[in-house]
LOBAMI-673266 format. One record per atom (N, C-alpha, C): residue number from 0; residue in one letter; chain; atom name; x, y, z. Coordinates in pm, whole numbers. Layout:
% LOBAMI-673266
+--------+------+------+------+--------+--------+--------+
: lodren : zaba : baba : zalo :      X :      Y :      Z :
+--------+------+------+------+--------+--------+--------+
:    NUM :    A :    A :   CA :      X :      Y :      Z :
...
+--------+------+------+------+--------+--------+--------+
//
This chain:
% LOBAMI-673266
+--------+------+------+------+--------+--------+--------+
: lodren : zaba : baba : zalo :      X :      Y :      Z :
+--------+------+------+------+--------+--------+--------+
:      0 :    M :    A :    N :   9839 :   8172 :  12304 :
:      0 :    M :    A :   CA :   9932 :   8174 :  12275 :
:      0 :    M :    A :    C :  10078 :   8255 :  12344 :
:      1 :    P :    A :    N :  10199 :   8158 :  12355 :
:      1 :    P :    A :   CA :  10260 :   8242 :  12438 :
:      1 :    P :    A :    C :  10323 :   8380 :  12326 :
:      2 :    Q :    A :    N :  10361 :   8459 :  12451 :
:      2 :    Q :    A :   CA :  10450 :   8598 :  12418 :
:      2 :    Q :    A :    C :  10522 :   8570 :  12330 :
:      3 :    Q :    A :    N :  10622 :   8510 :  12341 :
:      3 :    Q :    A :   CA :  10725 :   8506 :  12307 :
:      3 :    Q :    A :    C :  10752 :   8484 :  12168 :
:      4 :    A :    A :    N :  10634 :   8366 :  12137 :
:      4 :    A :    A :   CA :  10616 :   8362 :  11965 :
:      4 :    A :    A :    C :  10560 :   8439 :  11887 :
:      5 :    L :    A :    N :  10472 :   8495 :  11976 :
:      5 :    L :    A :   CA :  10385 :   8631 :  11907 :
:      5 :    L :    A :    C :  10488 :   8701 :  11866 :
:      6 :    Q :    A :    N :  10572 :   8774 :  11993 :
:      6 :    Q :    A :   CA :  10701 :   8893 :  11960 :
:      6 :    Q :    A :    C :  10784 :   8828 :  11829 :
:      7 :    F :    A :    N :  10797 :   8729 :  11815 :
:      7 :    F :    A :   CA :  10905 :   8688 :  11742 :
:      7 :    F :    A :    C :  10867 :   8689 :  11586 :
:      8 :    L :    A :    N :  10697 :   8645 :  11579 :
:      8 :    L :    A :   CA :  10629 :   8647 :  11463 :
:      8 :    L :    A :    C :  10619 :   8768 :  11436 :
:      9 :    N :    A :    N :  10610 :   8853 :  11497 :
:      9 :    N :    A :   CA :  10573 :   9029 :  11502 :
:      9 :    N :    A :    C :  10732 :   9080 :  11377 :
:     10 :    E :    A :    N :  10840 :   9018 :  11479 :
:     10 :    E :    A :   CA :  10963 :   9103 :  11461 :
:     10 :    E :    A :    C :  10980 :   9045 :  11275 :
:     11 :    M :    A :    N :  10962 :   8947 :  11258 :
:     11 :    M :    A :   CA :  10961 :   8867 :  11100 :
:     11 :    M :    A :    C :  10843 :   8959 :  11058 :
:     12 :    D :    A :    N :  10782 :   8973 :  11039 :
:     12 :    D :    A :   CA :  10640 :   9072 :  11024 :
:     12 :    D :    A :    C :  10559 :   8967 :  10962 :
:     13 :    I :    A :    N :  10501 :   8883 :  11062 :
:     13 :    I :    A :   CA :  10405 :   8776 :  11046 :
:     13 :    I :    A :    C :  10299 :   8784 :  11085 :
:     14 :    S :    A :    N :  10187 :   8818 :  11063 :
:     14 :    S :    A :   CA :  10047 :   8846 :  11096 :
:     14 :    S :    A :    C :   9999 :   8701 :  11130 :
:     15 :    V :    A :    N :   9993 :   8760 :  11262 :
:     15 :    V :    A :   CA :   9883 :   8627 :  11338 :
:     15 :    V :    A :    C :   9770 :   8682 :  11354 :
:     16 :    W :    A :    N :   9677 :   8568 :  11301 :
:     16 :    W :    A :   CA :   9475 :   8611 :  11333 :
:     16 :    W :    A :    C :   9473 :   8459 :  11411 :
:     17 :    Q :    A :    N :   9361 :   8491 :  11489 :
:     17 :    Q :    A :   CA :   9321 :   8365 :  11567 :
:     17 :    Q :    A :    C :   9217 :   8402 :  11647 :
:     18 :    V :    A :    N :   9088 :   8322 :  11637 :
:     18 :    V :    A :   CA :   8946 :   8405 :  11753 :
:     18 :    V :    A :    C :   8972 :   8234 :  11876 :
:     19 :    R :    A :    N :   9022 :   8332 :  11915 :
:     19 :    R :    A :   CA :   9043 :   8194 :  12058 :
:     19 :    R :    A :    C :   8911 :   8150 :  12103 :
:     20 :    Q :    A :    N :   8812 :   8210 :  12094 :
:     20 :    Q :    A :   CA :   8701 :   8173 :  12146 :
:     20 :    Q :    A :    C :   8553 :   8215 :  12135 :
:     21 :    T :    A :    N :   8540 :   8175 :  12010 :
:     21 :    T :    A :   CA :   8408 :   8256 :  11947 :
:     21 :    T :    A :    C :   8287 :   8253 :  12039 :
:     22 :    S :    A :    N :   8300 :   8158 :  12162 :
:     22 :    S :    A :   CA :   8128 :   8199 :  12218 :
:     22 :    S :    A :    C :   8149 :   8311 :  12308 :
:     23 :    Y :    A :    N :   8248 :   8415 :  12324 :
:     23 :    Y :    A :   CA :   8269 :   8569 :  12372 :
:     23 :    Y :    A :    C :   8205 :   8624 :  12263 :
:     24 :    F :    A :    N :   8218 :   8586 :  12114 :
:     24 :    F :    A :   CA :   8169 :   8639 :  12012 :
:     24 :    F :    A :    C :   8048 :   8640 :  11941 :
:     25 :    P :    A :    N :   7948 :   8633 :  12006 :
:     25 :    P :    A :   CA :   7852 :   8556 :  11901 :
:     25 :    P :    A :    C :   7841 :   8595 :  11741 :
:     26 :    A :    A :    N :   7866 :   8742 :  11746 :
:     26 :    A :    A :   CA :   7849 :   8801 :  11637 :
:     26 :    A :    A :    C :   7916 :   8725 :  11495 :
:     27 :    L :    A :    N :   8025 :   8692 :  11550 :
:     27 :    L :    A :   CA :   8171 :   8638 :  11463 :
:     27 :    L :    A :    C :   8153 :   8520 :  11422 :
:     28 :    E :    A :    N :   8023 :   8395 :  11412 :
:     28 :    E :    A :   CA :   7983 :   8321 :  11405 :
:     28 :    E :    A :    C :   7966 :   8353 :  11248 :
:     29 :    D :    A :    N :   7881 :   8431 :  11235 :
:     29 :    D :    A :   CA :   7815 :   8466 :  11098 :
:     29 :    D :    A :    C :   7951 :   8599 :  11002 :
:     30 :    T :    A :    N :   8027 :   8612 :  11037 :
:     30 :    T :    A :   CA :   8119 :   8714 :  11030 :
:     30 :    T :    A :    C :   8251 :   8649 :  10906 :
:     31 :    T :    A :    N :   8288 :   8685 :  10794 :
:     31 :    T :    A :   CA :   8359 :   8646 :  10742 :
:     31 :    T :    A :    C :   8513 :   8718 :  10766 :
:     32 :    L :    A :    N :   8651 :   8643 :  10741 :
:     32 :    L :    A :   CA :   8780 :   8714 :  10770 :
:     32 :    L :    A :    C :   8832 :   8770 :  10600 :
:     33 :    S :    A :    N :   8876 :   8874 :  10614 :
:     33 :    S :    A :   CA :   8874 :   8948 :  10500 :
:     33 :    S :    A :    C :   9026 :   8885 :  10452 :
:     34 :    L :    A :    N :   9110 :   8820 :  10387 :
:     34 :    L :    A :   CA :   9261 :   8864 :  10391 :
:     34 :    L :    A :    C :   9290 :   8975 :  10315 :
:     35 :    P :    A :    N :   9429 :   9055 :  10346 :
:     35 :    P :    A :   CA :   9484 :   9132 :  10272 :
:     35 :    P :    A :    C :   9510 :   9126 :  10162 :
:     36 :    E :    A :    N :   9506 :   9190 :  10040 :
:     36 :    E :    A :   CA :   9583 :   9115 :   9924 :
:     36 :    E :    A :    C :   9659 :   9134 :   9876 :
:     37 :    T :    A :    N :   9774 :   9144 :   9971 :
:     37 :    T :    A :   CA :   9901 :   9136 :   9982 :
:     37 :    T :    A :    C :   9966 :   8964 :  10013 :
:     38 :    C :    A :    N :   9859 :   8937 :  10074 :
:     38 :    C :    A :   CA :   9900 :   8759 :  10152 :
:     38 :    C :    A :    C :   9818 :   8648 :  10025 :
:     39 :    Q :    A :    N :   9990 :   8637 :   9993 :
:     39 :    Q :    A :   CA :   9976 :   8517 :   9906 :
:     39 :    Q :    A :    C :   9972 :   8391 :   9983 :
:     40 :    L :    A :    N :  10003 :   8344 :  10084 :
:     40 :    L :    A :   CA :  10020 :   8219 :  10125 :
:     40 :    L :    A :    C :   9968 :   8208 :  10302 :
:     41 :    L :    A :    N :   9876 :   8173 :  10317 :
:     41 :    L :    A :   CA :   9797 :   8143 :  10419 :
:     41 :    L :    A :    C :   9881 :   8007 :  10491 :
:     42 :    F :    A :    N :   9922 :   7990 :  10598 :
:     42 :    F :    A :   CA :   9942 :   7902 :  10675 :
:     42 :    F :    A :    C :   9893 :   7806 :  10806 :
:     43 :    V :    A :    N :   9835 :   7728 :  10812 :
:     43 :    V :    A :   CA :   9716 :   7682 :  10851 :
:     43 :    V :    A :    C :   9778 :   7548 :  10931 :
:     44 :    A :    A :    N :   9751 :   7552 :  11049 :
:     44 :    A :    A :   CA :   9828 :   7491 :  11166 :
:     44 :    A :    A :    C :   9678 :   7501 :  11307 :
:     45 :    P :    A :    N :   9744 :   7401 :  11392 :
:     45 :    P :    A :   CA :   9730 :   7344 :  11522 :
:     45 :    P :    A :    C :   9751 :   7511 :  11578 :
:     46 :    A :    A :    N :   9889 :   7501 :  11595 :
:     46 :    A :    A :   CA :   9906 :   7610 :  11691 :
:     46 :    A :    A :    C :  10033 :   7687 :  11654 :
:     47 :    I :    A :    N :  10052 :   7846 :  11689 :
:     47 :    I :    A :   CA :  10122 :   7945 :  11624 :
:     47 :    I :    A :    C :  10253 :   7844 :  11620 :
:     48 :    P :    A :    N :  10372 :   7884 :  11498 :
:     48 :    P :    A :   CA :  10495 :   7835 :  11537 :
:     48 :    P :    A :    C :  10612 :   7851 :  11645 :
:     49 :    T :    A :    N :  10700 :   7832 :  11710 :
:     49 :    T :    A :   CA :  10734 :   7820 :  11794 :
:     49 :    T :    A :    C :  10879 :   7911 :  11712 :
:     50 :    E :    A :    N :  10982 :   7975 :  11791 :
:     50 :    E :    A :   CA :  11076 :   8073 :  11743 :
:     50 :    E :    A :    C :  11139 :   7955 :  11648 :
:     51 :    R :    A :    N :  11194 :   7876 :  11698 :
:     51 :    R :    A :   CA :  11266 :   7735 :  11637 :
:     51 :    R :    A :    C :  11168 :   7692 :  11430 :
:     52 :    D :    A :    N :  11058 :   7696 :  11512 :
:     52 :    D :    A :   CA :  10939 :   7646 :  11393 :
:     52 :    D :    A :    C :  10965 :   7789 :  11304 :
:     53 :    A :    A :    N :  10897 :   7896 :  11348 :
:     53 :    A :    A :   CA :  10908 :   8010 :  11264 :
:     53 :    A :    A :    C :  11079 :   8030 :  11138 :
:     54 :    F :    A :    N :  11176 :   7983 :  11232 :
:     54 :    F :    A :   CA :  11276 :   7999 :  11148 :
:     54 :    F :    A :    C :  11286 :   7918 :  11009 :
:     55 :    L :    A :    N :  11234 :   7762 :  11057 :
:     55 :    L :    A :   CA :  11247 :   7702 :  10931 :
:     55 :    L :    A :    C :  11123 :   7740 :  10861 :
:     56 :    F :    A :    N :  11014 :   7803 :  10852 :
:     56 :    F :    A :   CA :  10877 :   7857 :  10796 :
:     56 :    F :    A :    C :  10958 :   7962 :  10686 :
:     57 :    G :    A :    N :  11052 :   8044 :  10741 :
:     57 :    G :    A :   CA :  11117 :   8168 :  10670 :
:     57 :    G :    A :    C :  11234 :   8092 :  10611 :
:     58 :    K :    A :    N :  11254 :   8011 :  10606 :
:     58 :    K :    A :   CA :  11350 :   7941 :  10484 :
:     58 :    K :    A :    C :  11280 :   7905 :  10403 :
:     59 :    V :    A :    N :  11116 :   7838 :  10420 :
:     59 :    V :    A :   CA :  11074 :   7779 :  10297 :
:     59 :    V :    A :    C :  10978 :   7898 :  10246 :
:     60 :    L :    A :    N :  10970 :   8026 :  10306 :
:     60 :    L :    A :   CA :  10924 :   8081 :  10244 :
:     60 :    L :    A :    C :  11015 :   8133 :  10114 :
:     61 :    A :    A :    N :  11148 :   8169 :  10175 :
:     61 :    A :    A :   CA :  11249 :   8196 :  10074 :
:     61 :    A :    A :    C :  11286 :   8144 :   9964 :
:     62 :    S :    A :    N :  11256 :   8018 :   9986 :
:     62 :    S :    A :   CA :  11248 :   7873 :   9840 :
:     62 :    S :    A :    C :  11133 :   7956 :   9762 :
:     63 :    M :    A :    N :  11022 :   8006 :   9832 :
:     63 :    M :    A :   CA :  10923 :   7973 :   9755 :
:     63 :    M :    A :    C :  10908 :   8158 :   9713 :
:     64 :    K :    A :    N :  11025 :   8209 :   9700 :
:     64 :    K :    A :   CA :  11034 :   8365 :   9642 :
:     64 :    K :    A :    C :  10938 :   8461 :   9737 :
:     65 :    L :    A :    N :  10893 :   8414 :   9823 :
:     65 :    L :    A :   CA :  10809 :   8486 :   9909 :
:     65 :    L :    A :    C :  10832 :   8567 :  10021 :
:     66 :    S :    A :    N :  10830 :   8693 :  10064 :
:     66 :    S :    A :   CA :  10831 :   8719 :  10237 :
:     66 :    S :    A :    C :  10757 :   8701 :  10321 :
:     67 :    P :    A :    N :  10810 :   8698 :  10393 :
:     67 :    P :    A :   CA :  10712 :   8667 :  10496 :
:     67 :    P :    A :    C :  10582 :   8782 :  10558 :
:     68 :    E :    A :    N :  10592 :   8933 :  10495 :
:     68 :    E :    A :   CA :  10513 :   8985 :  10441 :
:     68 :    E :    A :    C :  10356 :   8924 :  10366 :
:     69 :    Q :    A :    N :  10424 :   8824 :  10284 :
:     69 :    Q :    A :   CA :  10326 :   8792 :  10179 :
:     69 :    Q :    A :    C :  10205 :   8657 :  10259 :
:     70 :    A :    A :    N :  10245 :   8592 :  10373 :
:     70 :    A :    A :   CA :  10249 :   8517 :  10461 :
:     70 :    A :    A :    C :  10197 :   8521 :  10567 :
:     71 :    L :    A :    N :  10056 :   8492 :  10622 :
:     71 :    L :    A :   CA :  10004 :   8481 :  10735 :
:     71 :    L :    A :    C :   9949 :   8324 :  10788 :
:     72 :    F :    A :    N :   9943 :   8347 :  10904 :
:     72 :    F :    A :   CA :   9879 :   8227 :  11012 :
:     72 :    F :    A :    C :   9770 :   8225 :  11018 :
:     73 :    L :    A :    N :   9691 :   8137 :  11040 :
:     73 :    L :    A :   CA :   9573 :   8103 :  11078 :
:     73 :    L :    A :    C :   9570 :   7955 :  11147 :
:     74 :    S :    A :    N :   9472 :   7979 :  11277 :
:     74 :    S :    A :   CA :   9428 :   7847 :  11277 :
:     74 :    S :    A :    C :   9302 :   7761 :  11201 :
:     75 :    S :    A :    N :   9336 :   7640 :  11216 :
:     75 :    S :    A :   CA :   9258 :   7563 :  11165 :
:     75 :    S :    A :    C :   9131 :   7581 :  11172 :
:     76 :    E :    A :    N :   9115 :   7629 :  11299 :
:     76 :    E :    A :   CA :   8943 :   7613 :  11342 :
:     76 :    E :    A :    C :   8819 :   7749 :  11280 :
:     77 :    S :    A :    N :   9004 :   7893 :  11264 :
:     77 :    S :    A :   CA :   8927 :   7990 :  11192 :
:     77 :    S :    A :    C :   8889 :   7930 :  11044 :
:     78 :    L :    A :    N :   8985 :   7878 :  10991 :
:     78 :    L :    A :   CA :   8977 :   7902 :  10809 :
:     78 :    L :    A :    C :   8851 :   7874 :  10743 :
:     79 :    E :    A :    N :   8727 :   7829 :  10791 :
:     79 :    E :    A :   CA :   8623 :   7866 :  10783 :
:     79 :    E :    A :    C :   8543 :   7988 :  10771 :
:     80 :    Y :    A :    N :   8571 :   8086 :  10823 :
:     80 :    Y :    A :   CA :   8559 :   8216 :  10853 :
:     80 :    Y :    A :    C :   8634 :   8287 :  10723 :
:     81 :    I :    A :    N :   8691 :   8243 :  10666 :
:     81 :    I :    A :   CA :   8772 :   8305 :  10544 :
:     81 :    I :    A :    C :   8666 :   8367 :  10442 :
:     82 :    G :    A :    N :   8706 :   8467 :  10373 :
:     82 :    G :    A :   CA :   8570 :   8518 :  10299 :
:     82 :    G :    A :    C :   8658 :   8545 :  10118 :
:     83 :    E :    A :    N :   8634 :   8637 :  10072 :
:     83 :    E :    A :   CA :   8716 :   8655 :   9947 :
:     83 :    E :    A :    C :   8844 :   8660 :   9983 :
:     84 :    H :    A :    N :   8955 :   8651 :   9902 :
:     84 :    H :    A :   CA :   9083 :   8659 :   9897 :
:     84 :    H :    A :    C :   9173 :   8638 :   9785 :
:     85 :    H :    A :    N :   9289 :   8665 :   9800 :
:     85 :    H :    A :   CA :   9417 :   8648 :   9652 :
:     85 :    H :    A :    C :   9476 :   8570 :   9685 :
:     86 :    L :    A :    N :   9466 :   8460 :   9741 :
:     86 :    L :    A :   CA :   9592 :   8333 :   9731 :
:     86 :    L :    A :    C :   9651 :   8276 :   9661 :
:     87 :    D :    A :    N :   9752 :   8279 :   9668 :
:     87 :    D :    A :   CA :   9792 :   8151 :   9558 :
:     87 :    D :    A :    C :   9856 :   8003 :   9623 :
:     88 :    W :    A :    N :   9829 :   7997 :   9785 :
:     88 :    W :    A :   CA :   9881 :   7884 :   9846 :
:     88 :    W :    A :    C :   9848 :   7876 :   9949 :
:     89 :    C :    A :    N :   9804 :   7740 :   9997 :
:     89 :    C :    A :   CA :   9774 :   7737 :  10159 :
:     89 :    C :    A :    C :   9853 :   7617 :  10176 :
:     90 :    W :    A :    N :   9943 :   7597 :  10306 :
:     90 :    W :    A :   CA :   9972 :   7560 :  10360 :
:     90 :    W :    A :    C :   9913 :   7434 :  10491 :
:     91 :    F :    A :    N :   9887 :   7337 :  10475 :
:     91 :    F :    A :   CA :   9792 :   7326 :  10570 :
:     91 :    F :    A :    C :   9944 :   7208 :  10662 :
:     92 :    S :    A :    N :   9973 :   7249 :  10771 :
:     92 :    S :    A :   CA :  10113 :   7153 :  10852 :
:     92 :    S :    A :    C :  10015 :   7098 :  10958 :
:     93 :    G :    A :    N :   9966 :   6964 :  10985 :
:     93 :    G :    A :   CA :   9933 :   6875 :  11084 :
:     93 :    G :    A :    C :   9808 :   6865 :  11093 :
:     94 :    V :    A :    N :   9747 :   6953 :  10968 :
:     94 :    V :    A :   CA :   9596 :   6911 :  11027 :
:     94 :    V :    A :    C :   9535 :   6880 :  10829 :
:     95 :    S :    A :    N :   9422 :   6879 :  10897 :
:     95 :    S :    A :   CA :   9359 :   6793 :  10738 :
:     95 :    S :    A :    C :   9335 :   6948 :  10624 :
:     96 :    T :    A :    N :   9293 :   6890 :  10498 :
:     96 :    T :    A :   CA :   9350 :   7002 :  10415 :
:     96 :    T :    A :    C :   9194 :   7028 :  10370 :
:     97 :    T :    A :    N :   9177 :   7124 :  10336 :
:     97 :    T :    A :   CA :   9063 :   7157 :  10263 :
:     97 :    T :    A :    C :   9094 :   7261 :  10151 :
:     98 :    E :    A :    N :   8979 :   7204 :  10032 :
:     98 :    E :    A :   CA :   9026 :   7269 :   9903 :
:     98 :    E :    A :    C :   8994 :   7431 :   9930 :
:     99 :    L :    A :    N :   9052 :   7503 :   9836 :
:     99 :    L :    A :   CA :   9041 :   7641 :   9795 :
:     99 :    L :    A :    C :   9023 :   7638 :   9685 :
:    100 :    E :    A :    N :   8958 :   7701 :   9632 :
:    100 :    E :    A :   CA :   8946 :   7673 :   9484 :
:    100 :    E :    A :    C :   9047 :   7800 :   9421 :
:    101 :    G :    A :    N :   9128 :   7726 :   9312 :
:    101 :    G :    A :   CA :   9236 :   7819 :   9291 :
:    101 :    G :    A :    C :   9419 :   7860 :   9381 :
:    102 :    V :    A :    N :   9361 :   7736 :   9444 :
:    102 :    V :    A :   CA :   9470 :   7780 :   9548 :
:    102 :    V :    A :    C :   9560 :   7645 :   9523 :
:    103 :    K :    A :    N :   9693 :   7696 :   9538 :
:    103 :    K :    A :   CA :   9792 :   7554 :   9545 :
:    103 :    K :    A :    C :   9775 :   7560 :   9704 :
:    104 :    I :    A :    N :   9734 :   7372 :   9690 :
:    104 :    I :    A :   CA :   9773 :   7306 :   9824 :
:    104 :    I :    A :    C :   9893 :   7245 :   9855 :
:    105 :    L :    A :    N :   9961 :   7303 :   9980 :
:    105 :    L :    A :   CA :  10061 :   7216 :  10042 :
:    105 :    L :    A :    C :  10002 :   7117 :  10153 :
:    106 :    T :    A :    N :  10071 :   7025 :  10182 :
:    106 :    T :    A :   CA :  10037 :   6964 :  10278 :
:    106 :    T :    A :    C :  10194 :   6928 :  10352 :
:    107 :    S :    A :    N :  10215 :   6912 :  10507 :
:    107 :    S :    A :   CA :  10309 :   6865 :  10563 :
:    107 :    S :    A :    C :  10270 :   6820 :  10698 :
:    108 :    P :    A :    N :  10382 :   6735 :  10777 :
:    108 :    P :    A :   CA :  10379 :   6758 :  10931 :
:    108 :    P :    A :    C :  10343 :   6874 :  10973 :
:    109 :    L :    A :    N :  10372 :   6868 :  11106 :
:    109 :    L :    A :   CA :  10367 :   7001 :  11209 :
:    109 :    L :    A :    C :  10493 :   7019 :  11156 :
:    110 :    L :    A :    N :  10593 :   7168 :  11174 :
:    110 :    L :    A :   CA :  10691 :   7214 :  11167 :
:    110 :    L :    A :    C :  10745 :   7159 :  11245 :
:    111 :    S :    A :    N :  10719 :   7145 :  11351 :
:    111 :    S :    A :   CA :  10801 :   7045 :  11506 :
:    111 :    S :    A :    C :  10860 :   6960 :  11459 :
:    112 :    E :    A :    N :  10773 :   6861 :  11391 :
:    112 :    E :    A :   CA :  10852 :   6722 :  11376 :
:    112 :    E :    A :    C :  10937 :   6760 :  11208 :
:    113 :    M :    A :    N :  10913 :   6852 :  11136 :
:    113 :    M :    A :   CA :  10970 :   6834 :  10990 :
:    113 :    M :    A :    C :  11158 :   6944 :  11017 :
:    114 :    H :    A :    N :  11193 :   6944 :  11122 :
:    114 :    H :    A :   CA :  11366 :   6998 :  11180 :
:    114 :    H :    A :    C :  11412 :   6892 :  11130 :
:    115 :    S :    A :    N :  11432 :   6746 :  11222 :
:    115 :    S :    A :   CA :  11478 :   6627 :  11214 :
:    115 :    S :    A :    C :  11442 :   6545 :  11101 :
:    116 :    N :    A :    N :  11315 :   6604 :  10999 :
:    116 :    N :    A :   CA :  11300 :   6473 :  10924 :
:    116 :    N :    A :    C :  11309 :   6544 :  10778 :
:    117 :    T :    A :    N :  11468 :   6520 :  10740 :
:    117 :    T :    A :   CA :  11466 :   6511 :  10660 :
:    117 :    T :    A :    C :  11343 :   6476 :  10499 :
:    118 :    Q :    A :    N :  11331 :   6379 :  10480 :
:    118 :    Q :    A :   CA :  11220 :   6341 :  10406 :
:    118 :    Q :    A :    C :  11110 :   6464 :  10384 :
:    119 :    S :    A :    N :  11044 :   6431 :  10576 :
:    119 :    S :    A :   CA :  10927 :   6561 :  10496 :
:    119 :    S :    A :    C :  10979 :   6679 :  10479 :
:    120 :    R :    A :    N :  11063 :   6702 :  10469 :
:    120 :    R :    A :   CA :  11112 :   6855 :  10393 :
:    120 :    R :    A :    C :  11145 :   6817 :  10259 :
:    121 :    R :    A :    N :  11173 :   6742 :  10223 :
:    121 :    R :    A :   CA :  11206 :   6679 :  10049 :
:    121 :    R :    A :    C :  11061 :   6680 :  10045 :
:    122 :    D :    A :    N :  10960 :   6602 :  10068 :
:    122 :    D :    A :   CA :  10832 :   6613 :  10049 :
:    122 :    D :    A :    C :  10760 :   6719 :  10018 :
:    123 :    L :    A :    N :  10796 :   6818 :  10104 :
:    123 :    L :    A :   CA :  10723 :   6971 :  10086 :
:    123 :    L :    A :    C :  10759 :   7008 :   9990 :
:    124 :    W :    A :    N :  10920 :   7021 :   9963 :
:    124 :    W :    A :   CA :  10955 :   7062 :   9875 :
:    124 :    W :    A :    C :  10949 :   6996 :   9702 :
:    125 :    R :    A :    N :  10901 :   6895 :   9719 :
:    125 :    R :    A :   CA :  10850 :   6856 :   9552 :
:    125 :    R :    A :    C :  10727 :   6906 :   9561 :
:    126 :    Q :    A :    N :  10634 :   6923 :   9650 :
:    126 :    Q :    A :   CA :  10514 :   6937 :   9631 :
:    126 :    Q :    A :    C :  10499 :   7103 :   9559 :
:    127 :    I :    A :    N :  10591 :   7178 :   9611 :
:    127 :    I :    A :   CA :  10645 :   7334 :   9579 :
:    127 :    I :    A :    C :  10640 :   7284 :   9427 :
:    128 :    C :    A :    N :  10742 :   7220 :   9380 :
:    128 :    C :    A :   CA :  10799 :   7221 :   9260 :
:    128 :    C :    A :    C :  10739 :   7151 :   9164 :
:    129 :    S :    A :    N :  10589 :   7100 :   9239 :
:    129 :    S :    A :   CA :  10531 :   7004 :   9115 :
:    129 :    S :    A :    C :  10424 :   7119 :   9078 :
:    130 :    Y :    A :    N :  10395 :   7233 :   9151 :
:    130 :    Y :    A :   CA :  10351 :   7383 :   9095 :
:    130 :    Y :    A :    C :  10404 :   7462 :   9002 :
:    131 :    D :    A :    N :  10528 :   7418 :   8985 :
:    131 :    D :    A :   CA :  10603 :   7482 :   8880 :
:    131 :    D :    A :    C :  10535 :   7454 :   8744 :
:    132 :    N :    A :    N :  10523 :   7326 :   8701 :
:    132 :    N :    A :   CA :  10558 :   7219 :   8596 :
:    132 :    N :    A :    C :  10406 :   7329 :   8524 :
+--------+------+------+------+--------+--------+--------+
//
């Protein structure tokens, strides 16, 4: 993970969890990740958002009336390790989706592809609004 991206996400108070090489942590394979109760949205993507992507991510969070402190990033490889959680939303960006019981699922292309694609941003907004009904 680029240090600059990590620093930017930390400045926005977005926590980053990533297991880079599970082979170094054999006990980790049987371990589950506990998400804090404050985590309302889990952002699942193949890589940590860039500074530009984090800006778009922040705008989407604001439209959902969520703060950066209520969101966590998790790589798609680590999703299987999630244990008990209090999530309301799980946003899959550029990765295949996984059903999480009682969680509203959002899907989109990679954030980097959404900057210049108005239709993909509109589609994401429609998904968000569909849960309000």
